[in-house]
N, C-alpha and C positions, 0 to 999 in steps of 0.2 A: 694722621698726625701722630705722632709714636714719642715726640718729646717739649713737655711746654714747659713752663716757668709761674709761679706767685710771689708774687711781694705786698706788702702792705706799708701804705704811701702815706704821707702829710696826720693829722691829729691821731695818737689811737684811740679804739674804744672796745671797750670790752665787747666780746663775741666774732670778737675779728682772728681768736683763734680757734671758736669753732667752725669758719669758712674755712681756713689751710685746712686743719681735719680732713674737713668731708672730700673740698677735694683731693687731698691725699690723699686717701682712700679709694676714691670717684674713677681716679688716675689708672690710680695701682689692678682696682678690681679690671678693669680694662684694657690692661696690658697693656699701659704707659707708662713709659717714666716722668716724675716730673722734678723740677728741681727748685729748691729753691733761694731766692734774692734777699739778703741781709742788708738791712738799714735801707728800705729805697728804695727809689733812682739816684740818689747817692754810690750804695752800694754796687747799684747797677753799674754806673758809671768803672768802676772799682773794680766791676769784677769779682766778686762775693759771690760769690754763688759754685752752691752745694745739691748733691745725692739728698733725697728726699725721698725714707720710707714708711714703712709701716709703724714702724720705730719711735719714726722723727718728730707721731704727735700724735705718743702716748700720754696719757694723761693730759694733758690740759685743755676739754670742753668749758671748763668752769673755773680758767685761769682767765682776767686779767691782763690789761694790754699786748704786743702780738710779739710771738713765738723768733719772727723774724727780724725785729725791729723796725722800728721808723725816723726815719730824717729825709729833709729837704735837699735841693742839688739845685743851685744855679747851672753849674755847665750844662744838665740838662735842657732847660728853661732855651737853651740857643739850638735855632737848629744844627749847628755843629754837633752840639751836643748828644744830641736824638738821632744824628745820622751813626753818631759813634756807637750807638745804646743800641742801636740796629744790628750794626755789627757787629759787636758783644756776642747778644742774642745767638747768634748767625754762630759765629766760632761756636760756642757751645750747642749748638744742633739747638737748639727752642727751636720751633713753630710758632707754638702759639703765648699768649702768657694773659694768664688772670694779675686781674690792679684791685686790690683794695681798698677802697681814700673818700673820699669827696670831692670836690668839684675839682679842684686843681690835679689830682688823681686822670680824674679820667682825661683833662685834656694834654695829658701826658700820655696817658693810653692812645689818645686819636693820633695825634703825631705817632707815634709807633704803630696804630693801626693804617695810618696815610704811606709808611716803608715799606710796608711788606710786609709787619709779622701780626699774625690773628691777634684780638685785644679783647677779652672781656673785661667790664667791670660791674664792678659790685656796692655800693654803695655801702661805706663804715664813717660812720661820722656821727653827734651827740647831739649834736646841732637839730641833726631832721631836717635841713635848709637844704635840701635837692626836690626841685618839685613832683617830678615826675614819677617820685614814688611817697606813698603812706608813709613807710617808715624807715627808716634807718640802724645801718645793726649797732647797735649801743646807745640808740636814746631812751632805752626803756628800762637798760637798769642807770642809765643816771637819773632819769624819774624816780625812782627806789628810793637813790644815792644824796641830790636835793629834798626832798620831801623828805626823807626820815631827817638832816638837818634841822629843817623846816618843823621837826618834833618837839627836837630836842630844845633848838632857840628859842621857841616857845614859855618849854618850862620855864628858862633861867629866866626870860622877859618877865613874865608870869611874877615872877620870884621876888624882882628888883621897882616892878610898874613898867617896862622901859617899852619900845618902839627897836626894832631894827630892821632898817635892810640888808637883806640879802641879796648881793650881787649873784649872780648866774651865768655860765657859760650861753653867746649867740647873740653876737652882734649884726646881724644884719637878720636874724631869725628869730623869732619872740615864743616858740613852741613849749622848749624845755625849761623856760620861766613860766607862762602857762599853766600847761600840765599838771608841773610840779607844784607851783605857785596853788592851783585846785585843790588836788593831792594833797597839800601839804596843809591847806587851811589860812593859805595865806588871805588878809584885809582887803590888801590891794598887790594889782597884778601892772607894771610897768613894760611895755615891749615897743622895738619898735614900729607893730604895724599901724601903734593907737597914738596922735597924740597922749601929751598926760598932762593933769592938775594937780595942785601944791594943794590950791584951794579944797579940790575936791578928797583930797586924801585928809587934810587938816578936817571937816567937815568927817570924813567918817573914823577918825581918833576920838574926835571928841564926843561921837555920839556913843561910843564902843563907850566913853568913858564916865557917859552918864547913865551907862545903863548893865556895870560895873561889872564891863571890862577889864582887866588888867591888861594887856600889852595888844600890841599892835605889830603884824608882820606886813614887809612891802617886798614884794621879789620885783627884782628887777633884772631886765637883756643887760649885758654888759653893753658901754657905749651907746645905750639911752640917753645917757644925762649921767653924771657924776658923782657915784652913790652918798660920799663923803658930804660936797653942797648939800644934795639934796637933804641930809639928815642932820646940818646944822641949818640947813629953812627949819623944817618941821619943830626943828625945838626953841628957838626962836621966838614962834608963832605960837604954838602952844605953850611953855614949856615943862613939856615931854620928852626926860632925858631919852637922844635918839641914840642906836649905837649903827656900827656900818661890820658883817659880816660879809668876806669876798673870800667866797670856795674856791677856787682854780682850781686848778690842777686836780682836784682829790674826788671833782665829777671825775674824770676817766675813768677813776682807777675800778677798782672791786672786779671781783666774782662775776661773770654774766647772768641776769637773768634769766627766767627758759625760755622768754617771749624770745631775748636778743640771741640765745645757742638755736634756736628751732628755725631764726631767721638768717644764720649766718650759717646754718648745716646745709639748710634747703637751696641756698643760694650760694654755697661751694663748690653742692653736686653740680646745681647745674651749669655752671661757669663751663662744666668741663665734655659735659655734655652737649654746652655749646659747640665748643675744639673738637668736639669728634664729627659734629657735622661741618665743621671748615668753615663755624660759622665766624665774623668780626666785628668790629665798630659796635657793640652792640652792648647795653646797660641793662643790668638785671633790677629788676624792681618788684614793690609790694605793691598789690592795686585791688581795698575791697576783698581783703581776704586768698587772691591770690597771683602767683610769680607771674612780672609778664614782660615782657623784652623792647625796650625800645632803640632806637640807636644813637650813642653817646653825641653827637650831634642835638639832639633833639632832649637827652638830660644833662647838659650843665646849661642848654638856651631854658627851661622851664623854669617858670617863677614856683616861690612856696607859698599854696594856697595855705592864710591863717583859716583857725577859725571860729571863723564871730559868734557861733552858738557857744561852742564852748565860754572864748573870754567875755559875753553875755553872760552863762551861767556860776562863771564866779564872781562877777559881779550881783549879780543879783544875790549869793550865797552869804556873803560879807557883810550885806547889810546889813 
């Protein structure tokens, strides 16, 4: 294999640049050419492709986001668009493609693999919602961002004697809410994997007040319930002023943590190694401290395993 391509797709995640950097330098060190594709599958459809060299990835390991940009493409979702994308890659001499992203990005990589383009997937999403791997690139940085925000909210909530509902990302996966809520010391954590009870939250709030606690922090995974409705109900039933903070896209930003830089670097280099071996339809993961390879089909069909022990610990520590 002489020439490969690389793109980032879906939501950006801190650590993507680490993976790009590692892939580019590993490819060049092995005598390969590597071409960057700007703005994901949308950029691929438009032929927004350029030659990358060592300087292309200089001084990016500490930067959040993705230097390649990311965008979704409705055209690429159709069979005709996928066939056109495969032809564009062929026209540019690209024999193998590294795709960094989440579930939807992997499905795009699988489609291209079926059309003869060798593809390797790297998991990049702050939600950590890909069941075949313990962790995805960007997850640990997002935990730091959210737990830091929770700490700041505790300060102001204690000053005013308030409760706060903190909405975080993770519509179908509660990992970010769980890990950041535990790390930030939230009293209540609401995730899609468990039914939540307003009455139990109220009981915790009132118990905390009786022992002199001035705040109550509730970490809520988006989509589980309406943060504003929950806040109104809590305030009405307890008389405790309850505010809502929606962290939004700030969770995706920031310099990647050391863990995400390491994950990105090892996965980016390994992706090139797999293409050198002419492998295709492979997703790279991280399980029990080691890199693993599974088929993309297996990766997208694997369900996330919620950490029940950590959830129980968070509940016990908040009593």
